[in-house]
C-alpha positions in Angstrom: 42.5 29.0 94.7 45.8 30.8 94.7 46.7 32.5 91.4 49.6 34.6 90.3 49.8 37.3 87.6 53.2 37.8 86.0 53.4 41.5 85.2 56.6 41.6 83.2 58.3 43.5 80.3 58.6 41.4 77.2 61.8 41.6 75.1 61.8 41.2 71.3 63.8 38.0 71.7 61.5 34.9 72.4 64.5 33.1 74.0 65.0 35.9 76.5 61.3 35.9 77.3 61.4 32.1 78.0 63.8 32.9 80.8 61.2 35.3 82.2 58.5 32.7 82.0 60.6 30.2 83.8 61.6 32.7 86.6 58.0 33.9 87.2 56.6 30.4 87.1 59.1 29.2 89.6 58.3 32.1 91.9 54.6 31.5 91.5 54.9 27.9 92.4 57.1 28.8 95.4 54.4 31.2 96.5 51.9 28.3 96.5 50.0 29.4 93.3 48.3 26.7 91.2 47.9 28.9 88.2 50.1 31.7 86.8 48.9 34.0 84.0 51.3 35.9 81.8 50.5 39.0 79.5 49.6 39.1 75.9 52.8 39.2 73.8 54.9 37.4 76.4 56.7 35.6 73.4 57.6 39.0 71.9 56.4 42.5 72.6 54.4 44.5 70.0 56.1 47.2 67.9 58.3 44.8 65.8 57.4 42.4 62.9 55.6 39.4 64.4 55.7 36.9 61.6 59.4 36.2 61.9 58.9 35.1 65.6 55.6 33.2 65.3 55.8 29.5 65.9 53.2 26.7 65.8 51.6 25.4 68.9 53.8 22.2 68.7 57.0 24.3 68.0 60.0 24.7 70.3 58.9 27.8 72.1 55.5 26.3 73.2 57.2 23.0 74.1 59.6 24.9 76.4 56.6 26.5 78.1 55.2 23.0 78.5 58.5 21.8 80.1 58.4 24.8 82.5 54.8 24.1 83.6 55.6 20.4 84.0 58.7 21.2 86.1 56.8 23.6 88.3 53.7 21.4 88.6 51.3 24.2 88.0 49.2 25.6 85.1 50.8 28.3 83.0 48.8 30.6 80.6 51.1 32.6 78.3 50.7 34.9 75.3 52.4 33.9 72.1 52.0 34.3 68.3 51.3 31.4 65.9 51.3 31.5 62.1 48.0 32.1 60.4 47.0 30.5 57.1 46.8 33.8 55.3 50.4 34.9 56.1 49.5 36.9 59.2 49.9 35.6 62.7 47.3 34.7 65.4 47.4 36.3 68.8 47.3 33.1 70.9 47.0 32.3 74.6 48.6 29.0 75.4 47.4 27.2 78.6 49.3 24.2 79.7 49.7 22.3 83.0 48.7 19.1 84.8 46.2 17.3 82.4 45.8 20.5 80.3 47.0 21.6 76.9 44.7 24.2 75.3 44.8 27.5 73.5 42.6 30.5 72.7 43.0 32.8 69.7 42.1 36.5 70.3 38.7 37.3 68.7 38.7 41.1 68.8 41.4 42.9 66.9 42.8 46.2 68.4 42.0 48.5 65.5 41.7 51.6 67.7 43.7 54.6 69.0 45.6 54.8 65.7 46.8 51.1 65.8 45.7 48.4 63.4 46.3 45.0 64.8 44.3 43.3 62.0 47.0 44.2 59.5 49.4 41.7 61.0 47.0 39.5 63.1 44.2 37.2 62.0 41.2 37.0 64.4 40.1 33.9 66.2 36.5 32.7 66.2 35.8 30.6 69.3 35.5 31.4 73.0 37.5 29.0 75.2 36.9 27.7 78.8 39.4 25.5 80.4 39.5 23.7 83.8 42.3 24.4 86.3 42.3 22.5 89.6 38.5 22.0 89.2 37.8 25.7 88.5 36.3 26.7 85.1 38.4 29.5 83.6 37.6 31.6 80.5 40.6 32.9 78.5 40.6 36.4 76.9 43.1 38.8 75.4 43.5 42.6 75.8 41.0 44.4 73.5 38.5 41.6 74.2 37.8 43.3 77.5 35.8 46.1 75.8 33.2 43.5 74.6 30.9 42.4 77.4 29.0 39.7 75.5 32.2 37.6 75.3 32.4 37.6 79.1 28.7 36.7 79.6 29.2 34.0 77.0 32.1 32.6 78.9 30.0 32.6 82.1 27.2 30.8 80.2 29.8 28.2 79.3 30.6 27.7 83.0 33.4 30.1 83.7 33.9 31.1 87.3 37.2 32.9 86.7 38.1 34.8 83.5 41.6 35.8 82.7 42.6 38.9 80.6 46.1 39.0 79.3 47.0 42.3 77.8 49.7 44.6 76.4 47.5 47.7 77.0 48.2 50.8 75.0 49.4 53.8 76.9 47.8 57.3 76.7 45.6 59.7 78.6 43.1 57.9 80.8 44.1 54.5 79.4 45.2 53.0 82.8 42.0 54.1 84.4 40.0 52.5 81.5 41.9 49.2 81.9 41.2 48.8 85.6 37.6 50.0 85.2 36.9 47.6 82.4 38.3 44.6 84.4 36.0 45.4 87.3 33.0 46.0 84.9 33.5 42.7 83.2 33.6 40.9 86.6 30.2 42.5 87.3 28.8 41.7 83.9 29.7 38.0 84.2 29.6 37.6 88.0 33.0 35.9 87.7 36.3 36.6 89.2 38.5 38.5 86.7 42.3 38.2 86.7 43.6 40.9 84.4 47.4 40.9 83.8 49.2 43.5 81.7 52.7 44.2 80.6 54.5 46.5 82.9 54.9 50.2 81.9 58.1 50.4 79.7 58.7 54.1 80.4 57.7 57.2 78.5 60.2 56.9 75.7 59.1 53.4 74.5 55.4 54.0 75.3 55.3 57.0 73.0 57.8 55.9 70.3 55.0 54.3 68.3 51.3 53.5 68.5 52.1 49.9 69.3 50.6 48.8 72.7 53.4 48.1 75.1 51.7 48.0 78.5 50.7 50.3 81.3 51.0 48.0 84.3 48.0 48.0 86.7 47.3 44.3 86.8 44.3 43.6 88.9 42.1 40.8 90.3 38.5 41.7 90.7 35.7 39.8 92.5 32.3 39.0 91.0 31.0 42.2 92.7 33.8 44.3 91.0 35.8 44.6 94.2 39.6 44.9 93.9 41.1 41.8 95.4 44.7 42.6 94.5 46.4 45.2 92.3 49.8 46.0 90.9 51.7 49.3 90.2 53.6 50.2 87.0 56.7 48.1 87.4 57.3 44.4 86.7 56.1 42.2 89.6 54.5 38.9 90.5 51.0 39.6 91.9 49.7 36.7 94.0 46.1 36.5 95.1 43.7 34.1 96.8 40.3 33.9 95.3 37.3 32.1 96.9 35.5 30.4 94.0 32.7 29.5 96.5 31.6 33.2 96.3 30.5 33.0 92.7 27.3 31.0 93.2 25.9 33.2 96.0 26.8 36.4 94.1 24.9 35.0 91.1 21.9 34.3 93.3 22.0 37.8 94.7 23.0 39.7 91.5 21.0 37.9 88.9 22.3 39.7 85.8 22.9 36.5 83.9 19.4 35.2 84.4 17.7 38.6 84.2 18.9 39.3 80.7 16.2 40.5 78.3 15.2 39.0 75.0 17.2 41.8 73.3 20.3 40.7 75.3 19.8 37.1 74.2 19.6 38.1 70.6 22.7 40.2 71.0 24.5 37.2 72.5 23.5 35.0 69.5 25.2 37.5 67.3 28.4 37.6 69.3 31.7 36.2 67.8 32.1 32.4 67.8 
């Protein structure tokens, strides 16, 4: 399976960002990718009020993403914001393409490193696995990556590839944490992990507020935690070929999913749903 990670820099204008989605999707299709994954907050970057830009899943922004995916003939997963019933927004991953129209709402809120995502964003409740070209794909967003039980739950639900779309917060050691966590979650779940981040916007924007604006470093990791492909700081389209047939033999050799203790099973039962 050939996949593409669209490491871009989102604007505050959703219309401008749609032009980026169309450009990166076209380039991904031209490169032979069947699946292109965009970062968290592709609709609008963090650091500005999100409620004014949020739209429902059947709104014009999402419909334009559907048109882009249909025109390119590939599956597109893109981060957007949808209105929540309590007046906040939901941090949503929209996944659309041939025979697919699904979404995932971010479960774990980034209330860390001096930022409080939960003030403006309502959490989701349910893990989501989709099918892209016959491959079972789990969807996650940013801070989710710090919670291993979500990834093992997605593997239990049949995921062979798990995507992580992020707008990772900058700071000392944060880039190293991001890439380490992507590889660790691949080992935990014995899945391929495709982790795409916003590009690094430069020191001035990254330090202007505590809002997470991206550090770059998008990475594809194998079920053994090996780096299949990686990006630098700047915007780029990262294309990688992954051999899904590796998942089953890795799980046979590295039996972490079947070797879990009674304690781990109890912990899983208490994980967010």
